[in-house]
C-alpha positions as CSV (number, residue, x, y, z in Angstrom):
1,G,111.2,95.4,91.4
2,L,112.3,97.6,88.8
3,V,115.5,98.0,87.4
4,I,115.6,101.1,84.3
5,D,119.1,102.8,83.3
6,G,120.0,105.9,81.9
7,K,119.4,105.6,78.4
8,T,116.3,104.0,78.4
9,L,115.5,107.1,81.3
10,N,116.5,109.7,78.8
11,L,113.8,107.8,75.9
12,I,110.7,108.1,78.6
13,F,111.2,111.7,79.4
14,Q,112.1,112.2,76.1
15,G,109.6,110.8,74.2
16,G,106.6,111.5,76.5
17,L,106.8,108.0,78.1
18,E,105.8,108.8,81.4
19,E,102.8,107.6,82.3
20,K,103.2,104.1,80.4
21,F,106.6,104.0,83.2
22,V,104.3,104.7,85.7
23,A,101.8,102.2,85.3
24,L,104.5,100.1,84.9
25,A,106.8,101.4,88.6
26,R,102.8,101.2,90.3
27,L,103.2,96.9,89.7
28,C,107.2,97.2,91.5
29,R,107.6,97.5,95.1
30,S,110.5,100.0,94.1
31,V,112.4,101.3,91.5
32,L,117.0,101.0,91.8
33,C,117.9,103.9,89.1
34,C,121.7,102.7,87.5
35,R,123.4,104.4,85.6
36,S,121.9,107.5,85.6
37,T,122.3,111.6,86.0
38,P,121.3,113.2,89.5
39,L,118.9,115.0,87.1
40,Q,117.0,112.0,85.7
41,K,116.7,110.0,89.6
42,S,115.3,113.4,91.0
43,M,113.4,113.4,88.0
44,V,112.3,109.5,88.8
45,V,111.0,111.3,92.3
46,R,109.5,113.9,91.2
47,L,107.6,111.8,88.9
48,L,106.6,109.3,90.7
49,R,105.9,111.3,93.5
50,R,103.6,113.4,91.2
51,Q,101.6,111.0,89.6
52,L,101.3,108.3,92.4
53,R,101.0,110.5,95.1
54,V,103.0,108.2,97.2
55,M,105.6,109.1,100.0
56,T,109.2,108.1,99.0
57,L,111.8,106.9,100.7
58,A,115.8,107.8,98.3
59,I,118.5,105.8,99.2
60,G,122.3,107.4,98.1
61,D,125.8,106.9,99.1
62,G,127.8,109.7,96.7
63,A,127.1,113.7,95.8
64,N,125.5,112.0,92.7
65,D,122.1,111.0,94.4
66,V,122.4,113.8,96.6
67,S,119.4,115.9,94.5
68,M,117.6,112.6,94.8
69,I,117.4,112.7,98.2
70,Q,116.2,115.8,98.1
71,A,113.7,115.7,96.2
72,A,112.3,112.7,98.3
73,D,110.1,112.5,101.1
74,V,113.0,111.0,103.1
75,G,115.9,110.8,102.2
76,I,118.6,108.3,103.4
77,G,122.4,109.0,103.2
78,I,125.3,105.7,103.5
79,S,128.4,107.2,104.9
80,G,130.5,105.3,102.3
81,Q,133.6,105.2,100.3
82,E,131.7,108.1,97.6
83,G,132.5,110.9,100.7
84,M,129.6,112.2,103.1
85,Q,127.8,114.7,100.6
86,A,124.6,112.0,100.6
87,V,125.2,112.1,104.6
88,M,125.3,115.8,104.8
89,A,122.1,116.4,102.8
90,S,120.4,113.7,103.7
91,D,117.4,113.5,106.8
92,F,118.7,110.2,108.5
93,A,122.7,108.4,107.8
94,I,123.4,104.5,108.4
95,S,126.9,103.5,108.3
96,R,125.9,100.2,106.2
97,F,123.5,99.6,103.5
98,K,122.3,96.3,105.7
99,H,121.3,98.6,108.7
100,L,118.5,100.1,106.7
101,K,116.4,97.6,107.3
102,K,116.2,98.3,111.3
103,L,116.0,101.8,111.2
104,L,113.1,101.1,109.1
105,L,111.3,99.0,111.2
106,V,112.1,99.4,115.0
107,H,113.3,102.7,115.6
108,G,110.7,104.2,112.5
109,H,107.6,102.6,114.6
110,W,109.5,103.7,117.4
111,C,109.5,107.6,116.7
112,Y,105.7,106.9,115.1
113,S,104.1,105.2,118.2
114,R,106.0,108.2,120.3
115,L,105.4,110.9,118.3
116,A,101.3,110.0,118.6
117,K,101.3,109.4,122.0
118,M,102.8,112.7,122.2
119,V,100.5,115.0,120.2
120,I,98.0,113.3,122.3
121,Y,99.4,114.5,125.6
122,F,100.1,118.2,123.9
123,F,96.2,118.2,123.5
124,Y,96.0,117.4,126.3
125,K,97.8,119.4,128.6
126,N,96.9,122.5,126.4
127,V,93.2,122.2,127.0
128,S,93.6,120.8,130.2
129,Y,95.0,123.8,130.7
130,V,93.4,126.8,128.6
131,N,89.9,124.9,130.2
132,L,91.5,126.9,133.9
133,L,91.9,129.8,132.3
134,F,88.0,130.0,130.9
135,W,86.6,129.0,134.1
136,Y,88.7,131.5,136.0
137,Q,87.4,133.8,133.1
138,F,84.0,133.1,134.7
139,F,84.8,133.9,138.6
140,C,86.2,137.0,138.0
141,G,83.4,138.4,135.2
142,F,85.5,137.8,132.5
143,S,88.1,141.4,133.7
144,G,91.0,139.8,132.1
145,S,93.0,139.1,134.9
146,T,95.5,135.7,134.9
147,M,94.7,133.7,138.0
148,I,98.3,132.8,137.2
149,D,101.7,134.2,137.7
150,Y,103.6,135.2,135.1
151,W,106.7,132.6,136.5
152,Q,104.2,130.0,137.6
153,M,103.4,129.7,133.9
154,I,106.4,129.9,132.5
155,F,107.3,126.9,135.2
156,F,104.7,125.2,134.7
157,N,105.8,125.2,130.9
158,L,109.1,124.5,130.9
159,F,109.4,121.8,134.6
160,F,105.8,120.2,134.5
161,T,105.2,119.6,131.4
162,S,109.1,119.1,129.6
163,V,109.2,115.7,131.8
164,P,106.8,113.0,129.7
165,P,107.7,114.0,126.1
166,I,111.4,113.4,128.0
167,L,110.2,110.0,129.3
168,F,108.9,109.2,126.2
169,G,111.2,110.1,124.2
170,V,113.8,108.2,126.7
171,L,111.9,105.4,127.9
172,D,108.9,104.4,125.5
173,K,109.2,101.5,122.9
174,D,105.9,99.8,123.0
175,V,107.4,96.8,121.0
176,S,111.0,95.0,121.6
177,A,113.4,95.4,118.6
178,E,113.4,91.6,118.2
179,T,109.6,91.5,117.9
180,L,109.5,94.1,115.7
181,L,112.2,93.0,113.5
182,G,110.7,89.3,113.4
183,L,107.2,90.4,112.5
184,P,107.9,92.8,109.6
185,E,103.7,93.1,109.3
186,L,103.6,95.5,112.7
187,Y,105.2,97.8,110.7
188,K,101.7,98.8,109.5
189,N,99.8,99.0,112.5
190,G,100.4,102.9,113.5
191,Q,98.9,103.6,110.3
């Protein structure tokens, strides 16, 4: 990891040393900015995002971390003694830093697998529905008439196609939480 303070960041940004800083940050798994201004933190996130073309995650617990959280692709706010500004500006909120592991490894894996399955389901639903309407047009000579009443179309989308997403969202857990926490390399399977 790379730990850097505000004075050093000032020298980097004013001295034109961004490329060397990025080269050093590329060798590290994480970059930790301490004793720096909110603007410097967001500039680090933007610089690394732009130069490395990577997905960034910013974690903060106070109002001074809001600009960094908003500059990152994924922002996590920790509710703490400094107030709730970081939590309100973030994508995800946790109560303590120790919950970050479960948020990323367990809930991140489950969310990714659920979204992947739901994309496939929505393609299947729309292709089957449009295919049905397409072949009906051959039957009616492309007159533009509909084979399904509007109320049936509304109920089809409302009732018949809303049950699988609800079931997937509530019940689908391909791997248990204990297994995901014990084997963090399972997080990469979906990618």
